[in-house]
N, C-alpha and C positions, 0 to 999 in steps of 0.2 A: 754752773760751777758752784753756786751757793748750796745746791742740794747735795753735793758730795760730802760724805761724813768727815773725811780728812780735812777738807777746807773749813768746815764748821768747827772741828776740833782745834785747828790752827788758830782760828779767830778767838776761840775761848781761851786757849793757852796764852795768846798774845795779850788778851785783856787781863788775865790773871797775873801775867808777868808784870804788866804795867801797874796793877794794884799792889803787887809785892814790892816793887821798886818804890812806889810812893809810901807804903807802910814802912819799909826799911829806912827810908830817909827820915821818916817821922820817929821811928823807934831807935834808930842807930844800933840795931842789934843784928843777930844772925838771921839769915833767911831760911825758912823751912821749905825745902823743895821736895820733900818725900811724897806729897800728894801728886805732884807733877810727874815724878819718876815712876810711881805706881801706875798712873794712867798711861804713860808712854809705853811701859812694858805690856800693859793690857792691849794697847793698840797694836804693838808689834806682834803679839801672840795671836791676834785674830787672823784667820786664814784669808788669803788674798782671793778676791773674786775674779780677777782678771784672767787667771789661767782657766778657771771654770767657764767663763764667758767665751774664751777662745775655743775651748773644747766643745761647748755647746754649738758654736758657729760651725765647727767642723762636722759635728754630728748632723746639724741641720742641712749642710751642703750634701753630705752623704745620703741623707734621707731624700732630699730633692732629686739627686741623681738616680737613686733607686726608684723613686716615684715615676720619673720620666721613662726609665727602662720598662717599668711595669705598664705604663700607658702604651708604649710602643708594642709590647707583647700582646696587650689586650686588643689593640687595633689590628695586629696581625691575625690574632685568633678570630676576631670578628670577620675579617676577610676570608679566612679559611672556612668558617661556618657558612658564610654566604656562598662560597664556591661549592661546598659540600651539598647544600640545598639545591643549587642550580644543576649540579651533576646528577643528583637524584632525580630531578624533574626531567632531565634529558634521558636518563636511563628508563624511567617508568613510562614516559609518553613518547613512543616512537613517532617520528615525523613522516615516515613513509608507510605506504600500504604494502605490507609484506605478502599478503595473500595473492595479489596480482602477480608479483614477481615469482612466487612459488608456483602458481598455475602455469605461467609461461615456461618455467624451468621443467615442470612435469611434462608439458606438451613436447618440449624439445627432447627430453629423455625418452618419452614413449614413442616418438617417431623413429623408425628404424633407419637411421642415417647410414649405418655401416653397410647395409644391403644396397641402399641407393647409391652409395659411393662405388661399391663393387660393380654395379650395373653400368655406371657411367664409365668406369675404367675399361670394362669389356667393350663398350660402344666405341670408346676412343681407340682401342686396339683394332677393332674392325675398321674404323675410319682410316687408320694408318695403312692397313692392307689395301683398302680401296684407293687411297691416295697414291700408294706405290704402284698399283696397277694402272691408274690413270696416267701417272708420269711415264710409265713404260710404254703404254699405248700412244701417248703423245709423241714420244721419241720415235717410235716405229712409224707412225703416220707421217711425221716430218721427214723421215728417211725415204719413205715411199714417195712423198711429194717431190723430193729432190731428183728422183729418177725420171727419165723421159716418159711421156704419156704411154700408157699400156696399149691403147688402140694403135698407136703408131708402131709400137714394138710388135703387136700381133700382125699388123699389115706387113711389116718388114719380114716377119717369120713366114707369112703366107707367100710372099714374093720369092723368098729363098726356096721354100718348098716347091713352088710352082716352077721355078727355074731349074730345080733339080730334076723334076719329072720330065721336062722337055729335053734335057740334055741326056737322058738315059736312052739307049737304043732299044 
């Protein structure tokens, strides 16, 4: 507080006022306050530094905020730069052997699968006809098996024919 210029001025003025009072008592005369008035007016005319200090504080706070924003942006840009380099490495250095895959695809394309599939379809159609024939034959054989034995039927027919011959005159 002693370093404050107003405080030191106050102390000086107080000392001078004390001196003037003691001189006035000794002189019993008029007091000359013109020097004090001039100095007070000079002090009042001096610009106040409090507003400028407050403005500087605001400016410093704004600068600190801007500085933090710039740091965040720089960190973000560093991350983007790192990502860009990593992506470039991934693009330039393929992790798989494409030649093997291309060879296999070429082999598949060169093999005539359409013709092979057509042959298989034709074979399946032939198999369906054979299956239908087998089913029909199975049914017919089953029907034949249901009938009485053919030898018995032939013997019966022979007996009927023989009895017909004996009955005729």
